[in-house]
N, C-alpha and C positions, 0 to 999 in steps of 0.2 A: 032430405038437401036442406031445408029450412034450418033444421034442428044444428046439421053439421055447420052451416055458414055462424048460426047462433053460436057456437062454443067457441067456433074459430074465432069471433070478434070480442069474447066475452075473455078469451086467452089473452088477445091483443091487449085489451084494456086491463087487465090483470098484470103485465108484464109492465105496461106504463106506469101503471100504480106502482109496481115495486123500483121500477127506474126512480121514480119521483121520491119516493121512501129512502131508497139507499142515496141518493142525492143527497137531501135533507139531512139523514143521519152523517155521513161524510163530511157534510157542511159545517155541520153541528161540532163535527169532532175539530176542526179545524177552526173552527170559532173559541169550542173549549182551551184549544192548547194554545191558540195567540192570546185569548182573555190572561191565561197563566202565565203565559209568558209576560205579559202586560205588569202582568199583577207582580212577578218575578223581579222585573225593572223598576218598578215603584218600589217595593220593597228594598232592593239592593242601593238605589238612590237613597233610602230613609235613611241607612244604616251604613252606608260607606265613610262617613265622619265618625261617626262613635268610635269611641277607645275601647279598645281591648275587653277591659277590665275596669270596669264602677260599682258602686254600691248607692243603695239609696236607704236612710234610715226609716225604719217601719213603726219602730216602737221604742221609747226611751223606759230605761231601768233606773239605774244611779248611774254615777261617773265612774266609779271603780268598780260596777259591775257590769253583767252582758246585757247589750240592746239587740232588739231584734232588728237585722238588715237582710237587704236582697241583695245578692251579688250579681252582676250582672256583665257576661263575657257574649262578645259579638264582634262577627267575622266573617265577611260577605263570602268567602271561598267555602265556609263549613268547619262546624268542629268535631275533631272525632272523640277526644277524653279530655277529663279534665279532671286532676288529682289534687287534694287537698286534705289538711288532716282537719278533723269534725273536733270540736268544742267541747261536746259532750262525753265524748267517748276517748278522747286523745288516739284515735287511731286513722287511718289514712283511709279516704274513702275515692274510689276512683267511677267516675261515672262515662259512661258511654254515650255519646252524643249523637251519633247517627247522622253526622253531619249538618245539623240545623244551625242558621246562621245567628240564632241568639238563644243562648242557655241561661234562665235563673234558679240562682240556689239561695235557698231559707239559710240565713249564718246569725251564729251570735259570735257579737265582738266587743269588745272592753276599748272604750275611751283612747284615745294616744297610744293606738296597738298596733303593729303590723302584720299582717299574714300571707302566707306564701301561697299561691296556685302553680300548678303545674298544668300548661296548655297544649293539647297536640289540635293545631291547626290543618286541614286537608293540604298532603302536598308538601310540607315544611316539617321541621324539626320540633320537637318537644321543646315548651321556652318555658321559664319558669316567670311569674309576673308577681311585683309584691303591691297587696292592697293596704294603703296606710290609713286605719280608721280613725277619722277623728268627729265629734261629734260640730256639727257646723256653730259659729261662735262670733263674735265680735271682739278681739282681743283686748282692745282699750290700750292706758296705758298705766301700767301698773307700777307705779315708782316711790321713791324714797322723799316724803315731803313730811318736815318740820318733823323727825324722827320717826315716822309710821309711813309703812306702804300700804300704799293705797290706789286705788283707779280714779286717774284724773276726771273731773267731769266732762261729760261728750256735750259740746255747745253745735255741734256740726248741725244740728236738723232748726235750729233757730233765725231766723231773718237778723242780721248782727246789726242792722240801721234802727231796728226795733226793740234791741233787747239790751240791758243793762247788768253789769255784776254789781250787787249788792253785798255791803260789807259793814260790821261793827264799826264806830266811830269807839273815841275814847270813853264817853258816856255811857255805851254799851247798844246804841241806838243802831238799827240797821239801815242803812240808809245807801242811795244809789252811788254807784262809783262810776267810770267811763260807759259808753256803750262797747258793744265787741267790737265795734271797728279801731277799739282803742285799745292803751294796754289794760291787763288786767290789774286789780289790787294784790299788793306785795300781801296784805291782811286779809284777802277774799276766804280761805278758809283755814283752818288748822283742827284737822279732825284727832289728833292723840289731844286738845282741849276741847272736844267736843264741838267747834266752830263749824259748822257743816256749811258746805257753798249753798249760797242763796244765789238768785237771779230774779228781774225784773221785764217781763215783757208786753209789748202794747200792741194793738193791732186795732186800727183807726178808732181809738179811746177807750176799747177795752183792754181791761189790764189783768194779768196772770203774774203770783207770784208761784217761784217752785223751786225746790230743796233739792240738790244731790243727794242720791241713795246710793253709795258705793257698793259693789258686790261683799256679802260679808257673810260669814257663819257664825253661829249664837251658842249658848246653853244658858241654862237656867243654875244660878247658882243659891243654896241656902232654901231653908222650905216657909214659906210664908204663913202657912198656917199655924205653924209650931213658933219661929220667933220672927217673924215680922221683918227679917230681916233679906227678903229674894231681892235679887238683882241680877242684872243681864251681864253677862260675859259676852263681848262680841269680840271679834277678831276678822280684818277687813282680807280678803284673798283675792287672788288672779281669776280670770278665768280658767285656770286648771285646777281651781280650787286648792291652790296651795298657799299657806299663810307663812310670809316669810318675817323674821323678826327684824325689827329697825334697828337695835341695838347690838345683835349681835351676828346678822345676818343668816341666821339656822333658818332652815326652811322645812316645814310641815307638810306632809301631803293630806290630803283628802283620806285616805283610808286613816292615818293616823289620829286626823282629828274627827273623824268617826267615831272611833275606840275610845274617845276623850268624854264623847258624849257633845260634842256639838253639830249641831244642823246646820242645813244651808235653806232659806225661804223658798217658797215656789216662784216668786216675784220675778227671778233673776233668771228664770226659764220661759222662753216666750213661745208658744203655739200658734201658728196663724188659721183661718180656715180650710188651709190645704195640707192639714196636720205635719204642715215643715216645722220643726224644731229652731229653735235659736238660743245661745248661751248671751246674756249681755253682761257687761263690766259694771254696770249698773244704770240707774232711772233717774228720772225727773218726776216728781212726785207736787202735786199742787198744794199749797199750803194751807187753801180757803176753798170753802166749797163754792165751785162756779155756779152762777146763776143769769139771767136771761138780762142784757142792759135794756132798761125802758128809757132811759135818758144819757148822754152824753156827760161825762165829770165835768171836761173842758172840751169846748169847740171852736172855732174862729175860721175865720174866711181866710183865705190865701190868696194872693195876686202877685202878679210880677211887672216888674217892666226893665228896662235896658240893662241897668245895673245892681237892680237892688228886688229883693223881696219883701212882701209887704203882708204882715198879721195885723185882724184888724176885725171888729165886730165880734167880739167875743160873747160865748155862752160859757158862765161857770153855774154848776152844780155841787161846787166843793163848799164843804163850813170848814174853819178853824186854819183857814192858811194863812201862815206867815209870809212863804216866800214864793215866788215866781221865777223860774230859770227859762233861759229863752236860749235853744241852741241849733246848731245849724253841721249837718253833717257830722255829729258826734260832739261839738267843742260848745260848749256854754260860753255865749259872748256879751249877755246879759242878765241883769237879774234886778226885780223890782218887788215893791211890798204890795203890790196891786196887781190887777191885768192891766196891760195899757196900750196902745198900738205900739209897733215897735216893727221898724225896716233893716234888713239883714245885707249890709252895705258889702258883705263879701262871698257875695253868691256866684258861682260857678255854670258860668254858661253852657258850656261842651258839655256837661255830666247834669246825673240824676242828683239833685239836690233835695237833704231830706231835713225837714225842719219840724221841732219838738219845741211845745212848751209845756212847764211840770209843776204843778203847785205841791208844794213841801208845806208839812206842819213846824211846829216852834223847835221839834227836836230833829228834823230832817227825813223826814218819812215822807213815802210818795203816798199823797192823796188823791191825786188826777193826774193823767197824762194825754197828750195826743200829738203824734207824729202824722206830717202828712209829706207827701215828695212831690217836685216839679220834675218833670225831666223835659227836654227836649221833644217837641211832638213836631211827627211828621203828619203834614196835612196834605190833600191836592189842590194844585196852585191855581189862582184865579183863573179863568176860561174868558176871555176879552175877547172871544169872538161873537161877532154882532154890532158891535158898540162902533161910533163914528170915530176915527183914530184921532181926526183933524178936533174934535169937540169933547173927547173925555179925556180928563186928565186926573193923574195921580193924587189920591189924596194922602198926603203924610205930614207929620207933626216934630218939630224940631225939638233939639233938650230942653227949654225953656216953656213949652207946650203950644208954640203957636203955631194955627193950622196953614200950611201950604196945600197951593192946586194949581202948580204951573207948569207942570211939565205932563206936556201928552203923551198917551197910552203909544202913540207911534214912535218915541223915545223909551228907552231902558227905563226902568224903574228906579226912585230912589233906594240906596243901599238899606234903608231900615222901613222902606213900604210898606212891610206886614212883619209878624214874627208870632205863630200860634203857641210857641213855648209861654211867652208873655201876655198871653192875652191881645196881642196887637192884631186885628182884622184887618185885613186888606179893605181899604176905602177906595171909591172913584166916586164923582163928578160928570156930569153932562152938563152943557150947556148951550141952548137952543133958545132962539127967539126970546133973550134975555130972562129965560127960566134955566134956574140949577137945579138939577136932581141928585141926589147922591143915595148911593149903592154900597152895601157891605157884601162882601162874599162868604158864605156859610159854605164849607167844604162838608163833606159825605162823613158824617160820623154815627156812631150807637151809642146808647145811654142807658144808665141804671141808675133808679131812681133809688135813694136810700130813704126806707121808711123810718128811722130813728130820726136822722137830722132834717129830712123834705129837702135834700140836696141831691143833684144829679150828678152823675159822676160820668165822664164822656170820653170816649175813645175816637180817635179819629179813625177812618177807612182809607185807605190808599186805594186810588182807580175806582171801580163801583163795583165790589164784592157784595154778597149778600149774609157772609159768614159771620156770626157774632161770637161773641164771648157769651158764656151762661148766665143767663139772667139780663143779659143785654137786648137791647133792640133799636132799630133803625124808625127815624122817621117818615111817616108818609111823602112829606115833600120830595123827598128825595128818589120819588118811583113817579115818573110821569107815562100818561096813556090811559085808556079807558081801563085797558087790561094789565096796566103796569108791565106794557113789554119794553120800555127802557129803564134802566138804573142810571141816577146822575151822579158824575163826581161832586157835584156841586152847583149851587145857585146864587144870583144875585138877589139881596132884598133891596126893598126900598126903606131907606132909613127914617124917615119921614113922612105924615100924611099926606099924601094925593090932594093938591085942591085946584081949582079952576084958575 
């Protein structure tokens, strides 16, 4: 009897186990189905904005030879078939895609050539799509200049306020012209006469000279080992590698140029770390070897008042300078034979102003240059809470430099109380029991120490944010509390030593 009861219990227990296992299997099936649906929905979401037909360049051969590409066909409804002509066999190929949402096809394609693909999407009629294959390129501006078709220099990557055109004067010296903010010289370059486009770029006293190399093909004429008359024959081409004769207008294709023995330098093809290929119309090449600057050639302090900017306290590390030019916003307004303090009276207070001082030799060539900018500064306004409104006064100066402190802070401040663009800091004075105490408002800022000049570059921070530019740091004075729990928008600092 006991054995029967035991068997019955075991049977009930086994049924429970079976029920639990079955439940787990059913639940797992539901989870699998749900997961599959979720993954499918995510996949559909990723693909729904994809074009039906696109391609990716995988391997470059040559501009008139077949490149390796991957053709991608995408549709969330699913693809039944794809038909196309094989470039290797010149026969039509039909792929059964079994309703896949994405199909990838290895394909050989020639630059600037169109190919047709017949695509059958599930539930729709077969449609013909055209793939226009073109190697990625910056087209440039291939124009007729002084009788020669050439790609114009691309100046888009330079800071226009810090970069100048260079041209040859009547004596053949390469001298500076306008900054990029102005007009380019009429005789900036002439590739027919082998006068190449040159520029001068300066950033914080570090200068660089560049020459523009427009896209070209070349071949070597003559045998140097036999005649000693070897020379380079160069033809400037567009980004389709076509040469246009400036006199006749005749166009020669790249295939024809190659047949004549011309080659294209590799420098005009750019490939980045992601294996992305790009054709360029030309490039800027540094004319001199770059090296680390251990000291500025020219430096100065730049200050500002209400109506003018001032340059003074010069550092001069150039020799053989015959002339110094002073420019503001791309216009030279003063010249001198030696460095001297100068005030720019044509400063524009409502915009960023660019100040430049350049040293030139007797032939007008640049020996050193420094460009600085002064722009409208946005700083946290002075916080006057905590001061006695009747015994605290604004401190300001009139146009003659006379100090005034006759307006209490209970009234509106004078119009020129402070202006951080022009280094006019907010000042106040408190009067109590016959004692005057002067304070200056220090708005929140970040700074970067220039190790070369030992100067600090200051950028004001609005509010009490803690984000900084690369290399900058915020002084600890703007942090209050033992644990730094409060960030200050600014603070008042006593201007003079306190005494009894």
